[in-house]
C-alpha positions in Angstrom: -1.0 -27.6 -30.8 -4.3 -29.4 -30.3 -7.7 -27.7 -30.4 -8.2 -28.6 -26.8 -4.9 -26.8 -25.8 -5.9 -23.7 -27.8 -9.3 -23.7 -26.1 -7.6 -23.9 -22.7 -5.3 -21.0 -23.6 -8.2 -18.9 -24.9 -10.2 -19.6 -21.7 -7.3 -18.6 -19.5 -6.8 -15.3 -21.4 -10.5 -14.6 -21.2 -10.4 -15.2 -17.5 -7.5 -12.8 -17.0 -9.2 -10.1 -19.1 -12.5 -10.6 -17.2 -10.6 -10.3 -13.8 -8.9 -7.1 -14.9 -12.0 -5.6 -16.3 -13.9 -6.4 -13.1 -11.3 -4.5 -11.1 -11.8 -1.4 -13.2 -14.5 1.1 -12.2 -17.5 0.3 -14.2 -15.7 -2.7 -15.8 -14.9 -0.7 -18.9 -11.3 -0.8 -19.9 -8.8 -3.1 -18.3 -5.4 -2.0 -17.1 -2.5 -3.5 -19.0 1.2 -4.0 -18.8 3.2 -1.6 -20.9 0.3 0.8 -21.4 2.6 3.8 -22.2 4.8 2.1 -24.8 2.8 3.3 -27.7 1.8 6.6 -26.1 5.3 7.7 -25.1 7.4 6.2 -28.0 10.6 8.1 -27.2 10.4 7.6 -23.4 10.5 4.6 -21.0 8.0 6.0 -18.5 8.6 3.3 -15.9 12.4 3.8 -16.1 12.0 7.6 -15.7 9.9 7.1 -12.5 12.3 4.5 -11.3 15.2 6.8 -11.7 13.5 9.5 -9.6 12.6 7.0 -6.9 16.2 5.6 -6.8 17.6 9.1 -6.3 15.2 9.7 -3.4 15.9 6.3 -1.9 19.6 7.1 -1.7 18.9 10.1 0.4 16.0 8.5 2.4 15.8 4.7 2.7 12.5 4.9 4.6 10.6 5.8 1.5 9.4 2.2 0.8 7.2 2.5 4.0 6.0 5.9 3.0 4.9 5.0 -0.5 3.4 1.7 0.5 1.2 3.6 3.0 0.4 6.3 0.4 -0.8 3.7 -2.2 -2.8 1.8 0.5 -4.5 5.0 1.7 -5.2 6.1 -1.9 -6.6 2.9 -3.1 -8.9 2.3 -0.1 -10.7 5.6 -0.6 -12.4 6.1 -4.0 -10.1 3.5 -5.5 -6.6 4.0 -7.0 -7.2 7.4 -8.5 -4.5 9.6 -6.8 -7.2 11.5 -4.9 -4.9 11.5 -1.9 -2.5 13.8 -3.8 -5.0 16.7 -4.2 -4.5 19.8 -2.1 -7.4 21.6 -0.5 -8.8 22.6 2.8 -11.1 19.6 3.0 -9.2 17.1 0.8 -8.3 13.6 1.8 -4.9 14.9 2.9 -6.6 16.7 5.8 -8.3 13.6 7.2 -6.7 12.5 10.5 -5.4 9.1 9.2 -3.7 10.9 6.4 -1.9 13.6 8.3 1.2 11.5 8.7 1.2 10.2 5.1 4.4 11.4 3.3 6.2 11.1 0.0 4.2 13.6 -1.9 7.4 15.3 -3.1 8.6 12.1 -4.7 5.4 11.8 -6.7 5.7 15.5 -7.7 9.3 14.9 -8.9 8.4 11.8 -10.9 5.4 13.6 -12.5 7.6 16.6 -13.4 10.2 14.2 -15.0 7.7 12.4 -17.1 5.8 15.6 -18.1 9.0 17.0 -19.6 9.4 14.1 -21.9 5.8 12.8 -22.3 3.4 15.7 -21.5 -0.2 15.1 -20.8 -0.1 11.3 -21.0 1.0 9.8 -17.6 -1.5 9.8 -14.7 -0.6 10.5 -11.2 -2.5 7.4 -10.2 -0.1 5.3 -12.3 2.9 7.1 -10.9 2.0 6.2 -7.3 1.7 2.5 -8.3 5.0 2.6 -10.3 6.9 4.5 -7.7 5.7 2.2 -4.9 6.8 -0.9 -6.8 10.3 0.7 -7.4 10.6 1.6 -3.7 9.6 -1.9 -2.6 12.3 -3.4 -4.9 14.9 -1.0 -3.6 13.9 -1.9 -0.1 14.7 -5.6 -0.7 11.4 -6.8 -1.8 10.8 -8.5 -5.1 10.3 -6.7 -8.4 6.7 -7.1 -9.7 5.3 -6.1 -13.1 2.7 -3.3 -12.7 -0.3 -2.7 -14.9 -1.0 0.8 -16.0 -3.7 2.8 -17.7 -5.3 4.5 -14.7 -6.7 7.9 -14.9 -6.9 10.5 -12.1 -9.9 11.3 -10.0 -11.3 14.8 -9.5 -12.9 14.3 -6.1 -11.0 14.3 -2.8 -12.9 14.8 0.4 -11.7 14.2 4.0 -15.2 12.9 4.9 -14.8 10.0 2.4 -11.7 8.7 4.3 -12.7 5.5 6.0 -9.6 3.4 6.7 -9.2 0.3 8.9 -7.9 1.3 12.4 -4.8 -0.2 14.0 -7.1 -1.8 16.6 -9.5 -3.4 14.2 -10.3 -7.1 14.6 -9.2 -9.6 12.0 -12.8 -10.5 11.1 -13.7 -6.8 10.6 -10.4 -6.3 8.7 -11.4 -9.2 6.3 -14.7 -7.5 5.7 -13.1 -4.1 5.0 -10.8 -5.7 2.5 -13.6 -7.7 0.9 -15.4 -4.5 0.1 -12.5 -3.6 -2.1 -12.4 -7.0 -3.8 -9.5 -8.3 -1.8 -9.7 -11.6 0.1 -8.3 -12.7 3.5 -5.0 -13.8 2.0 -4.6 -10.5 0.2 -5.2 -8.8 3.5 -2.5 -10.8 5.4 0.0 -10.1 2.6 -0.8 -6.4 2.3 -0.5 -5.9 6.1 3.0 -7.2 5.5 3.8 -3.7 4.4 4.3 -3.2 8.1 7.6 -5.0 7.6 9.1 -1.5 6.9 6.6 0.6 8.8 6.6 2.5 12.0 4.0 3.6 14.5 4.1 6.0 17.5 3.8 5.3 21.2 0.4 7.0 21.4 -1.1 4.3 19.3 0.1 1.4 21.5 0.0 2.9 25.0 -3.2 1.0 25.8 -1.4 -2.3 25.0 1.4 -1.4 27.3 -0.5 -0.1 30.3 -4.2 -0.4 30.2 -5.3 -3.0 27.7 -9.1 -3.0 27.3 -9.4 -1.0 30.5 -8.0 -3.8 32.6 -5.2 -1.6 34.1 -2.8 -4.2 32.8 -0.8 -4.7 29.6 -2.0 -6.9 26.7 -1.3 -10.4 28.0 -0.5 -11.6 24.5 2.6 -9.4 24.2 6.0 -11.0 24.7 7.4 -9.9 28.1 10.8 -8.8 26.9 9.1 -6.7 24.2 6.8 -5.2 26.7 9.7 -4.2 29.0 11.5 -2.6 26.0 8.5 -0.7 24.8 7.6 0.6 28.2 11.1 2.1 28.3 10.6 3.7 24.9 7.0 4.7 25.6 6.6 6.0 29.2 3.0 6.7 30.1 3.3 10.4 30.5 6.0 11.1 28.0 6.2 14.6 26.4 7.5 13.1 23.2 5.6 10.7 21.0 8.4 8.4 20.0 8.4 6.1 17.0 8.4 2.3 17.1 9.4 -0.1 14.3 6.5 -2.5 13.4 9.1 -5.2 12.6 11.0 -5.6 15.8 13.9 -7.4 14.2 16.5 -4.6 14.2 18.4 -6.2 11.3 15.3 -6.2 9.1 13.1 -3.3 10.1 13.9 -1.4 6.9 13.8 -4.5 4.6 10.7 -5.7 2.7 10.7 -9.3 3.7 8.8 -11.8 5.8 10.6 -10.9 9.1 7.5 -9.1 10.3 5.5 -12.4 10.2 8.2 -14.2 12.2 8.0 -11.5 14.8 4.3 -11.7 15.2 4.4 -15.5 15.5 6.6 -14.9 18.6 4.1 -12.5 20.1 6.2 -9.5 19.2 3.5 -7.7 17.2 3.3 -3.9 17.9 -0.2 -2.9 16.7 -3.1 -4.9 17.9 -4.1 -5.9 14.4 -0.5 -7.2 13.8 -0.6 -9.5 16.8 -4.2 -10.6 16.1 -3.1 -11.8 12.7 -0.9 -14.4 14.3 -3.5 -15.4 16.9 -6.8 -15.4 15.1 -7.9 -18.8 13.5 -9.0 -16.8 10.4 -5.4 -15.7 9.6 -2.9 -17.6 11.7 -2.3 -20.4 9.3 -1.5 -17.9 6.5 0.8 -16.0 8.8 2.6 -19.2 9.8 3.0 -20.2 6.1 4.5 -16.8 5.2 6.8 -16.8 8.3 8.2 -20.2 7.4 8.1 -19.8 3.6 10.4 -18.5 0.9 8.0 -16.8 -1.6 6.9 -13.7 0.3 8.3 -11.3 -2.3 6.4 -13.0 -5.1 3.1 -13.2 -3.2 3.4 -9.7 -1.8 3.9 -8.4 -5.3 0.8 -10.2 -6.5 -1.2 -8.7 -3.6 0.1 -5.2 -4.5 -0.9 -5.7 -8.2 -4.4 -6.6 -7.0 -4.5 -3.6 -4.7 -3.5 -1.4 -7.6 -6.6 -2.6 -9.5 -9.2 -1.5 -7.0 -11.9 0.7 -8.5 -9.6 2.4 -11.0 -10.7 5.0 -13.6 -9.8 4.1 -17.2 -10.6 5.0 -20.7 -12.4 8.4 -20.8 -13.1 8.4 -17.1 -11.4 11.0 -14.9 -8.5 13.0 -16.4 -4.7 13.1 -16.7 -3.7 15.8 -14.3 -1.1 18.4 -15.2 -0.2 18.7 -11.6 -0.8 15.9 -9.1 -1.9 18.4 -6.5 -4.8 20.0 -8.4 -7.5 19.0 -10.9 -7.1 20.5 -14.4 -8.7 23.9 -15.1 -11.6 23.6 -17.5 -10.6 24.6 -21.0 -12.2 27.8 -22.3 
């Protein structure tokens, strides 16, 4: 191999290391693939977590949506440090956007399984990322290799929860993602998690009946979808029914690019969903995904990038004994 080739390889490796280091809180220790191999020599940590997730998925095939949402809500507040898992009267769990987050029992079960075989080594933050990857794969999305080595945070406050709203504009959404080191393309792919998500009628009533106080529905919504949603979501309903974010009934529980095809046909449910397909800042990316064949690969890459947001590594944070509580100080 020539010296120039070796130099190029060395430069590429240095660039990868620098990117990972930059994603870590304080730029100290980068995440790495296979972090637990030397630390849990008798256990395949990722296989243990995967087994737990598979067992849950057999009982509840909606868990890909639940865990995708959990990871997003965790990583967007204080970084990917499992702060969303902590119990408490004013913890992140109690913030309004997190009241409908679910899947905590899956993480508890995975933590219990790994603690039995490899006590005190595997962080709850890593378990969220591994479990989400496994759920995505079970839900029809591609398998992606996760980096591990995160440590758990010790601060969880509802007042810190500042998540993009479903009615945010594309430009403001791009800014919100940029604050986390994620670009506009990452944003479009990560919102693709809506391919298996749901919302409730209360979040879209304005689009159906009184868009921007006009007394009329959102003019961008497909007329047949509008009629169907008005039946499901009457104005004065006593029940807040759920609505699939991917309106293709054959694909609403599959992690694929169907969501993008729907929004290009003006069949987006949330305002941000539809705006992605209409706004010049994002519509070309949406169109490429809707008509392409590499969604699974690119979605996995965006999830890896999300999993590197402001992580704690090295001696930062702790490895919690229970994902629901910080460790008690040693006497």
